[in-house]
RODO-992274 format. One line per 10 residues: number of its first residue (from 0); their letters; for each residue z, x, y of C-alpha. Coordinates in Angstrom, 3 decimals. Each point is the difference from the previous one (the first is absolute). Example, Ala and Ser with C-alpha at 12.3 -4.5 7.8 and 13.67 -1.06 7.14 Angstrom:
% RODO-992274
0> as> 7.800,12.300,-4.500 | -0.660,1.370,3.440
***
This chain:
% RODO-992274
0> menlytvkee> 214.310,145.589,134.067 | -0.618,1.596,-3.414 | -3.354,-0.040,-1.794 | -0.228,-0.923,-3.651 | -3.252,2.017,-0.381 | -1.412,2.913,1.961 | -3.679,0.967,0.013 | -1.583,3.187,1.378 | -3.664,0.615,0.625 | -0.061,3.385,-1.738
10> natlhiskgn> 1.075,-1.702,-3.276 | -2.179,-3.112,0.351 | -2.455,-0.992,-2.754 | -2.505,-2.854,-0.099 | 1.080,-3.229,-1.724 | -2.671,-2.454,-1.117 | 0.695,-3.131,-2.042 | -2.412,-1.859,-2.218 | 0.811,-3.568,0.982 | 3.059,-2.170,-0.566
20> nkigkgiyaf> 0.722,-3.578,-1.103 | -1.356,-1.380,3.294 | -3.243,1.916,0.531 | -0.686,0.609,-3.702 | -0.643,3.181,-1.961 | -3.593,0.547,1.105 | 0.776,0.952,3.584 | 1.209,3.438,1.060 | 2.480,-0.048,2.888 | 1.606,2.174,2.658
30> sslpgneehr> 3.262,-0.923,1.712 | 2.009,1.379,2.899 | 3.437,-0.938,1.313 | 0.520,-3.368,1.684 | 2.086,-0.384,3.132 | 0.117,2.136,3.145 | 2.449,2.164,1.970 | 1.989,-3.008,1.186 | -0.162,-1.907,-3.293 | 0.964,2.163,-2.958
40> pvikdkgyvi> 1.227,-1.524,-3.254 | 3.690,0.591,-0.629 | 1.915,-0.324,-3.262 | 3.600,-1.046,0.613 | 2.525,2.818,-0.415 | -2.833,2.499,-0.681 | -1.829,0.225,3.329 | -3.732,0.106,0.759 | -2.196,-0.160,-3.077 | -1.964,3.058,1.166
50> nipgtcskyc> 0.075,2.568,2.811 | -3.285,-0.856,1.733 | -1.154,-3.223,1.721 | -2.712,-2.209,-1.417 | -3.599,-0.369,1.156 | -0.018,-3.564,1.363 | 0.803,0.917,3.634 | 0.214,-3.067,2.290 | -1.693,-2.212,-2.605 | 3.233,0.020,-2.003
60> necakdgacy> 2.189,-1.809,2.504 | -0.539,-3.584,-1.196 | 0.462,0.578,-3.738 | 2.274,3.021,-0.402 | 2.709,-1.661,-1.969 | 0.955,-0.765,-3.564 | -2.091,-2.785,-1.481 | -2.635,-0.147,2.749 | -1.767,3.250,-0.980 | -0.704,0.666,-3.646
70> awrdlklhhn> -0.347,3.750,0.618 | 3.308,0.164,1.853 | 1.628,-1.907,-2.866 | -1.576,2.184,-2.690 | 0.998,3.202,1.767 | 3.637,-1.119,-0.146 | 0.042,-1.583,-3.442 | -2.106,2.638,-1.748 | 0.808,3.030,2.120 | 0.276,2.223,-3.065
80> vtamawgent> -3.745,-0.576,-0.597 | -1.393,-0.575,3.498 | 1.960,2.018,2.550 | -1.067,3.555,-0.820 | -3.568,-0.982,-0.925 | -0.606,-2.025,3.138 | 1.858,2.552,2.116 | -2.108,2.924,-1.227 | -3.180,-2.021,0.477 | 1.095,-0.745,3.572
90> lllrsglvfd> 0.482,3.681,0.801 | -3.395,0.888,-1.491 | -1.583,-2.854,1.952 | 1.470,1.175,3.310 | -1.073,3.582,-0.642 | -3.555,-1.089,-0.811 | 0.093,1.809,-3.329 | -0.124,-3.246,-1.972 | -3.693,-0.669,0.489 | -1.257,3.200,-1.618
100> middyinkkn> 2.528,-0.547,-2.793 | -1.246,-3.524,-0.689 | -3.616,1.184,0.247 | 0.750,2.569,-2.689 | 1.836,-2.599,-2.099 | -2.964,-2.432,0.078 | -2.488,2.835,-0.685 | 1.867,0.881,-3.179 | 0.460,-3.584,-1.191 | -3.656,-0.920,0.633
110> akyykskknk> -1.503,3.334,-1.084 | -1.743,-1.505,-3.071 | -1.570,-2.737,2.112 | -1.421,2.522,2.487 | -1.888,1.649,-2.864 | -1.154,-3.071,-1.925 | -0.335,-2.538,2.850 | 0.959,-2.582,-2.614 | 2.298,-2.796,1.117 | 2.018,0.216,-3.194
120> dlhirtwrin> 1.060,3.537,0.965 | 1.373,-1.037,3.400 | 3.742,0.426,-0.329 | 1.145,-0.868,3.517 | -1.802,-3.043,1.397 | 2.563,-1.541,2.345 | 2.639,1.596,2.179 | 2.823,-1.771,1.899 | 1.180,1.822,3.104 | 3.616,-0.546,1.066
130> vsgeledlkq> 1.428,-2.375,-2.594 | 3.027,1.011,2.008 | -0.327,1.333,3.517 | -2.407,-0.278,2.939 | -2.617,1.900,1.982 | 1.770,2.106,2.595 | -2.814,1.346,2.153 | -3.707,0.613,0.483 | 0.171,3.259,-1.933 | 1.096,-1.846,-3.139
140> lngwnnlalk> -2.623,-2.733,0.387 | -2.696,2.654,0.355 | 1.395,1.749,-3.084 | -0.235,-3.113,-2.158 | -3.433,-0.877,1.362 | -1.351,3.492,-0.674 | 1.436,-0.142,-3.519 | -1.869,-3.255,-0.599 | -3.228,1.573,1.315 | 0.433,2.857,-2.482
150> hpevnfgiyt> 0.481,-2.434,-2.898 | -2.448,-2.926,0.301 | 0.638,-0.767,-3.678 | 3.565,-1.120,0.832 | 0.975,-3.151,1.879 | 2.939,0.753,2.274 | 2.139,-2.888,1.282 | 2.811,-0.185,2.563 | 2.052,-2.668,1.776 | 1.040,0.936,3.527
160> knydvldefl> 1.732,-1.289,3.130 | -0.925,3.096,1.998 | -2.653,-1.721,2.062 | 0.440,2.568,2.763 | -1.315,2.880,-2.057 | -2.881,-2.116,-1.366 | -0.987,-0.956,3.531 | 0.218,3.658,1.037 | -2.217,1.031,-2.926 | -2.654,-2.603,0.825
170> snggriadnf> 0.144,0.676,3.737 | -0.746,3.673,-0.694 | -3.149,-0.987,-1.872 | 1.509,0.241,-3.452 | -1.659,-1.732,-2.929 | 2.047,-1.131,-3.007 | -1.480,1.157,-3.325 | -1.721,-2.746,-1.984 | 2.445,0.515,-2.885 | 3.145,0.021,2.202
180> vinisqwnhv> 1.229,-3.580,0.180 | 2.535,-0.669,2.762 | 1.988,-3.230,-0.331 | 1.641,-0.964,3.297 | 3.583,-1.117,-0.673 | 0.554,-3.222,1.929 | 3.270,-1.860,0.406 | 1.001,-2.552,2.545 | -2.974,0.871,2.248 | 0.912,3.692,0.516
190> addflkkhpg> -3.644,1.033,-0.602 | -1.663,-2.673,2.109 | -0.973,2.208,2.927 | -1.472,2.688,-2.246 | -1.966,-2.513,-2.077 | -1.423,-1.630,3.116 | -1.203,3.406,1.169 | -1.496,0.883,-3.398 | -1.099,-3.346,-1.533 | -1.162,0.166,-3.578
200> efnvfeydet> 0.189,3.793,-0.202 | 2.934,0.137,-2.443 | 1.524,-1.961,-2.850 | 3.134,-1.898,1.021 | 3.055,-0.354,-2.267 | 2.456,-2.494,1.461 | 3.613,-0.546,-1.017 | 0.699,-3.695,-0.518 | 3.629,-1.077,0.013 | -0.718,-3.740,0.089
210> nkktctwsqe> 1.215,-0.142,-3.567 | 3.541,0.766,1.201 | 2.393,-2.786,1.017 | 1.138,2.168,2.927 | -3.512,0.238,1.458 | -0.150,-1.248,3.628 | -3.732,0.480,0.564 | -2.013,-2.659,1.800 | -1.871,-2.794,-1.753 | -3.232,1.538,1.324
220> drerlskish> 0.745,3.261,-1.795 | 0.982,-1.803,-3.168 | -3.287,-1.878,-0.054 | -1.990,3.133,0.826 | 1.599,2.015,-2.782 | -0.449,-2.802,-2.519 | -3.774,0.386,0.403 | -0.046,3.773,-0.621 | -0.551,1.456,-3.449 | 3.259,1.447,-1.311
230> cpavnikghh> 0.659,3.108,-2.068 | -0.244,-1.081,-3.641 | 2.833,2.326,-0.999 | 2.711,-1.995,1.798 | 0.565,-3.719,-0.558 | 1.340,-2.477,2.535 | 3.539,0.509,-1.310 | -0.270,3.679,0.895 | -0.048,1.097,-3.606 | -2.407,2.293,-1.774
240> aktkdgkdit> -2.858,-2.246,-1.138 | -1.289,0.115,-3.559 | -3.271,-0.538,-1.781 | -0.479,-2.857,-2.462 | 1.048,2.270,-2.846 | 3.217,1.034,1.760 | -0.966,3.398,1.392 | 0.969,1.042,3.511 | -2.861,-0.233,2.474 | -0.497,3.411,1.592
250> cdmckrcyrk> -2.105,1.486,2.796 | -2.308,1.777,-2.442 | -1.001,-3.385,-1.414 | -1.050,-1.276,3.438 | -0.759,2.992,2.252 | -0.686,-2.348,2.906 | 1.810,2.435,2.309 | -2.160,2.902,-1.188 | -3.295,-1.578,1.052 | -1.170,0.135,3.606
260> tgahtavysh> -0.856,-3.656,0.518 | 1.930,-0.957,3.150 | 1.918,-2.492,-2.140 | 3.171,-1.618,1.290 | 2.625,-0.236,-2.717 | 3.548,-1.365,0.282 | 2.913,0.821,-2.315 | 3.043,-2.168,-0.496 | 3.391,1.464,0.825 | 1.403,1.759,-3.053
***
């Protein structure tokens, strides 16, 4: 099958975004390709969107389809903006080069703060890892953790379903940096075993589809989820929630997922 875009490591450059309409403009973000070798987005009559598989490995199998995964959907709908950027980031991530590149990027952006130590000079305060994409292995988790250790002035946040690599990290005596906030992505009890093994060690971010007419979840789950605080950015209709003055509520207004509190947050299907 043909590829609409082709990326090569020797030509890859780092792509960082400063927010979007969901997370807000105050959060810097890194994205890699969604999907995996088996599940690769295809555009009808054009072939695969891009020549390399995404980073979601086995954690992609339940949601790798149009509509279920926002990153999958965005890669197809906005491929002219996302495909090459996310593809090049993916190659740099797999090569390990990305961490020194981001370290250099943050050093330059926060250079004035390092000299003055004044909060007003801190340019990068919050960093979202994998707006699109997933942790692939222990090497990548160590890379992000070491980056956070180098930059205690920045709060790093990630959502992940890769409980295997987290368990491996902890079993090897690893310690997550204080400013590296890991939100365990929970959906339909897929994270139950991991959370029982590591109670209260991580934030939990749970997908709640009880707002959908097609939801078949048990009454017990419906009642349990109704008692959990929900993400303020998504209302019960699954739409982007707004403030009283009509502005979109964004992650940089809340930053609940960028504080290491062990909080359990649900988010309505959207």
